N, C-alpha and C positions, 0 to 999 in steps of 0.2 A: 413525641414523635423522639423513637430511641436515639441515642448519641453515635455519631457518626464514626469510621475508623479514624478519618483525619482529627476531627477533635478528641477521640485519644490520644493519638500519638502526639499531637502539638501540647497534650498536658504534660508528657513524659519530656516532649524537649522543644521550647517555645521557639528556635530555629526552623525560618520554614523549609531549610535542606537540612534539619533533624540533624545540625551537628557537623555533616559534611565538609571539605574545601571543594570548593566551587573550582574547577581545573582552571588551570593558570590562559589556556587558549581562550576558554567559555568567557572566563573572567574578562579578558582584552576584548574580545568581542562584542559583550554586555555593554560593560560601560562606554564603550566606542559609539551606542545604539541608546546611550542615556539612558540603561536600564537600572532602576538599584536596586543593587547586587543584595544589601540586606533586605528588600522583601522579595528577594527571588528562591523560589518559585512561586507562585498566588495556586491555592486548590480550589476548584469551586466545592459550591456547596452540594453534596453528591445527594441524590434524590433516591431517597429508599423505598418508591413503590412503582410496580410496574405501570397503574396506569399516568403517574409523575412522566416515562419517560417515553411510554405511546406518544404522548401529547406535546415532546419536544419540538420535531417536525412532521406532523401533521399533515401540515398542507401541501398540494401539488405545487411545486416551482417549474417554470420552463427552462428548461435548459438545450441552447443551442451550442455543443460540441466546438470549442475555436477552430479542430483540425478542418474540419468542412470547409471551411474560407480559406485552407489555404492553397499556396501555390504547389500541386503535383510534385514539381521540381526540387524546390525547396531552398530557391535560389538565394534567396536573402540572407536565410539563417547558413548555410553550408558556405556562402562564397565569402563569410564572415569569421569561417574556423580555420585556424590554423593545418589543422589536422582532423582529418575524419577516422574515427577506428572502428569498424565491425567489430565486435569481440568473439561473436560469434554466428554460425550460418542461421540462425533462426530468431536469436534474442539478444537485445545489450549492443548499443553503439555509442565510446566516447569520441566529444566533440573537445575541442582544445583549443584554446585563444578566443576563447568567447567568456562574456562576465553577464550571469544571469541577471545581476540587476540596472542593466543597459540595454536590455533587448526592446526594440520598438514591436508595436503591433504587430506587423507583419512578422516579424521573426516570432514572435510571439505565435502565431497561428500555425507557421510551420513544424514550429517545435512541439505542437498539441498535435501536429500529421504524425512527425517523426516518435513519437511517442507511440502513438496507437500503431503504427508499423513494426516496432522493434521493441515494443515493451516498454523498456527500461532505459535512458539517456544518462552518464555519466559529464558532469564535468568538474575537472578537479581548481583548486586555487581559487575559490569563488570570496571575492568580497562583497560577499553581502547581509542584512543586518536581517534580524527578523521580523521587523517592521515590513524591511524589502521583501523578503519570499514572503510575505502574507499577502502583500499585495498582485506580486505573482501569481499565487494561489486563488486572489479572486478574478484574475483573469480567466481562469480555467473552468469556476462555479463558484455556488456556493458554498462559503467555507464552516467547514465540520467544526462545532466547540461542542468537545467531549466533556460530558457531564461526569467522570471518572477520575480524569491525570491531571498533573502539574501543569498549570500554563505558564507564558513568560508575564509578567506583573503588567496592567495596562493593555495587553493586543490579547483579547480572547481567540481563539483559536490557531493559536502558536503552542503547541505539545512541549513539554521539554521531556526529551528522550534521556534520561540520564539513569544507567539500569541500576549503581549503585545507590542509585536514592529507591529506585522502586526496590531494589532486595533490601533496605531497611527497613521501609515502611512495611515490608513483608515478613518480621525479625531476623532476616539472614539467612532465608533457609535455604537456598541456593547452593548449590554443589556440582559437582563434575556429572554424578549419576542423574541430577533432576536438576538441572540448569533454570526450567520456567520461562516466563517472561514469553518474549517473540524465539524463541528456541524451537517453536514447530511452525509448520508450516501452515498459513495463513492467509486469505484474501483483507484487507479491514471493510469492516463496517456494511458484512454483508446483508445485517439484517436491518438496514437501514429501507423505507419505500424509496429512496431514490439512494442508494449506494457510490459509496464512494469511486469516484473516477481516478484522478490524477494526485499523486501524494508527492509532496518535495522533501525528502529527508534532506539537512544538511548537517555533517558531523565537524564540531570546529575539534575536537578531543579525540585522538584514537589510539587504541593500543599499540606500540611499533611492532606486535607479533599476532597478528591471531585477528578477531574480530570479524571478519568477513560477513556480506551477506548474500545470499543466494536467491534467485529468481527464479522462475519454472515459465513456460509460454503456455497460455491457455488454446493459442490459436495451432500450436504442434501438438497437445496434447490431444484436442480433439481429430488432427489428421492424422496420430496413429492407431486411432480406430478405423475398425472395418468398416467399410459401407456400410452393411449393414448394419450395423452395430451404432453408429451414426445416423442412420434413419429410425431404428427403434428409440434413442435417443430426442431426437428433432422434436420438439413440442411439448415433452413435458416439463413439468415443476416439481421444485423441491422446497424443502422448508427450511429456512436460514434463520439460524436464533445468534442472539448478540455474545459477547465474552464475558458478560457480566449477567448474575442473575440480581433478581427484586423482589420485595412483598407482594404479595396480592393480598390487596387491601381487604378484596373478599371472605378472604379465606389465609390468614397470616400464620399459620398452623401450618400449613402446608409445606413449607421452607419455600427454597429461592426460584421462582419463574425466571424465563427469559424472553425475551420482546422474539418476536418470531413472524418471521412474513414469508409469502408464498414467492418466488421468481422463476424465468427460466433457469432450466438445468444447463440448457447451450441458448446464448445470448449472441446479438450482432453488434458489432460497435458501429456508431453513426460515421466514424470519419474514415473508415477503411470498407465497411459493408461487409466484413469476415467474421465468419461464425467462432466461436469459441467455445469449449468447456468449461463450465464456470461452477465447480464446485472445490470444497475445501477440509481438508480432516477435522480440523477446530470449531467448523460453525454450519457445515452442512448436515441437518438431522435425517431427514427421509425423503425418499421422491415419492412425490403424491401418486395414488392411485395401486402401490404396490405392496402387497405385504410385509410388513418388516423384513424377516427372514430375506424375502425375496431386494427387498431397498440395500438391506445391509450389503449383502454379496455384490449387487454393481455397485455403491460406492465404494468400498472398498478396493475395489477393482482399479476404480477411476482415479481414486486418492492415488494409486501406486503408480499410473498413468505419470503422473506428473511428477513425483514421488523421484521414481525410479529409473526414469529415463534421461541421462545425463546430458544428452547430444542436444536436448531442448532446456538448457539450463546454462543459466551464467554468472558467475564466481565474482565478484569484484571486492578487490583491495583495498580499502578506505586509506586515505591519506588527509590528516589534516586539512580542512577549510572544503573538504570535497561537499559535491550536490549529487544526489541520485532523483531522479522524476519518474516515476513508472505509472500504470497504466492497472487500477487492481481490477477493472473489468475482463481485462485479458491474463494474467498473473494470478500467482500464487508467489511469496517471498518468505524465506527464513533466519534465520540472524543466528552464528556461531558464537557460541560463549565457550570458545577454547580457551581464552587469555584467563577463565575461571576470576575474573572480578582485582586481577593482580595489575592490573594497569587502569586508567580512567578513560571513561568512551562517556562521550558527551555531546549533543546535538539538538536543533528543533525541527519539527515536524508540522506541515499543514499541508492538509488534505481538502480537496477540492469534490462536492459530491455532485452528484450527476445526474444521468435520465432513471428513470423508472426502467428497469431492462426488458430488452424487447426481442423477440425470436421472429426469424423471418425466413421459411422455407424454402425459399427462392436463393437465399444468400449460399456463397462459394462461400469453401473453406479458403484459408488461406493459401494452400498449395494448391488449389485449383485455379486461384485469381492470379497467380504467378507463375502458373504452367510448370512447377515445380517438377512435376512428376512424369514432365517427358523426358525422354531420353538423351544425355547431356553426354555431349562429346569434350570428356575433361581437356583432351592436350589443345582443342581451340579456346576453352573457356566459355565455352557456351553453357547457359543455367547457374555462372555467376555473378553475370555483369548487373542484376538488380538487383542485389540485396536489400528489401526494406522489413 
């Protein structure tokens, strides 16, 4: 087997962090959790061959979304919050006064429903260890153990999110014109047989200026389309591919091949029952049954619906020890590298895998379900009382 990139890097610098200083906030949090900083982070043995990756999670897993068990009014969760802030009309809610590590099961169910309704939920000033973050993630589904990225030692499934480290692994090539990494619209792990549901990113270290993350709503992207265009897309499938390429064992000279799977272009969330447009520019390859030229035109239009409609997006300004929990089934996201690596950014991420994507023709869109297209009297506040 050919040597991996990890082996080459470690031959040049034997320190797991490649000589980088672990940011102060991160070092404090990790040390408090009993994590050995000298071995931080660890790296998986990266698979080289395509068949190895297909075999990682090839068996069906039953998934019951916690949000389907929740009290629709979410009384246990919302009554514990000192403040509930809906950041935009369509996407994004911030809860104050709640510690994620202390949630009851009932509150976790209600959080699952709130994420399903509002797409992404934010919490600041969180006292949560990486291990507690993983435990919370396990409540929402099977934890994804990424075969490519650095992990927290002793805790497979807790991914280290450290842009300075990623940039160094790639030879320091990121720059203002080509920031790379997460600086492109995407949803996580769309190539899985049962793709990602809830992702929890906790950032202990953030730039003082810049480094925001933006999310866009798949519910609202679907609602932006004309009824006739929605009918055209409903029931169609697309091919979704992995971010990383691998060697085809049967034809190693052919160049990198990607994991590809077929999923619905419009999917229905099991907790809300609402339709969501599910595409992203980075990893949606083509629409099944169409010519490439036809597929390209349609997909590029759909990407633009997500990316260019700022009224269906939310931008979050990180503060140290903040957490964001979002649902990859109904969102895309992008990280801003406007700080250009001048300040440290570090966090840990846990992603819970969900169900095999489903489409139901009779399911409503979000606006249909909430009656948001009915005429509203702004003076009376009608139409604004039940944000979800």
